[in-house]
N, C-alpha and C positions, 0 to 999 in steps of 0.2 A: 886656651880656654878663656882667659881674661879678655883678649881681643874680641872673641865671639860674643861675650856678654856685653862688653862696651859697645860693640857694633849693633847689637840688638836694642840697646838703650837708645842709641843714636837714631836707629830706624823709627822707634816709637816716638821720639821727640820730633822727628821730621814729619811723621804722620799727623801728630797732634798740631804741629804748626800749619800744615797744609789744611787741615780741617778748620782751624781757627781762621785762617785767611779766607777760606771758602765761605764760612759763616758770616764773616765781616762783609764780604762782597755781596752776599745775598741779602743781608739785612740792610745794607746801604742802598739797595735798589729802590727802596721806598722813599728815600730822601732825595729830593731834587733841589737844585739851585733856586733860590728865591728870585722870582722874576721882578723886574723893575716896573714902576707904574706905567711907563711907556710901552713895555712889552705886553702888559696886560690891557693896554688901550684905555687906561683910566683917564677921565676928564678931570679938571682941577677939583671939583666937588668930591668925586669918588676917591681921588688921591688923598684929600684931606680926611675923608672917612676912613681910609686905610690906616692913616697915622693914628687916628683915634682907636681903631680896632687893635692895632699893634700895642698901644699903650694900655688899654683896658680889657680887651676881650680875648686876645690871643692866649693868655695864660690858661684859659679854661676851654676855649673852643678852637678846633682846627678849621681854618677857613676853606681850604680846598680839598677837604675829605669829609666823608660821612662818619668817620671814626671820631670820637670825642676825646677830650682829655678829662676834665672834671664835668664839663657840660657837653652837650651833643656837638658833633661836627656840623658845620653850617653850609657845606657845599650844596648848592641847589635848593636852599630853603624856600625861596620864593617861586620855585618851579613846581611846587606842589600846592594843592588846595588847602591842606592843613599842615601845621607844624608837627613834626614827627613825634615828639614826646608828649606835648601837652594836648594835642588834638585841636588846638585853637586855630582859627583861620590864619593862613599865611598871607597876611596883608600888612601894609604899613601901620595901620591903626593898632592892631594887636601887638606887633613887634615893638612899636614905640611904647606901648603900655608895659611890656615886659622889661624893656630897657630902663624906663623911668621908675617903675614900681618894684622891679625884681620879681622873682618867682621861685618858689621852693628854695634851692640852695644858691640861686643867683642873687647877688646883691642889687639894690636899687641904685640907679645913677642919676636920679633927678636933682640931687644936690651937687653932682660932679660935672654933668654935661648940660650945656645950655641947649636951647631949641635948635639953633643952627648946627651945633655939633651932632645932635641926634639926626638931623636931616642929612648931614654929610655921611654919617655912619650908615644910615639906611641906603643912601645912594651906593655906597660901597658894597653893602650886603646884597644888593640886587645884582652885582656882578659875579657873585659866587656861583 
């Protein structure tokens, strides 16, 4: 009788382990290896913008997804006529204003980023 109970417990542990492994595998499908600047075909200005993005923007915005973190995902943001959340025109002028002045919960970066850094960042955002 003890062997049968112990065997049943082992079977349940095996089932739980298989389910956990399957869940980890399925959830891992959404994560992909970070591509290099060269693999993305970024020019030097876009690569510089990506570094700025990584330092200041990535903590709140997903670059290659429409899902957000704290802020909206930025994939394809310049491929639409209007920005998804604000409804503002999706153009360099409006996005620059948002970066410099902030908006809602997004902080302003006018004291952090100079004009060249903002231009580099915009160049990278256009690749998303």
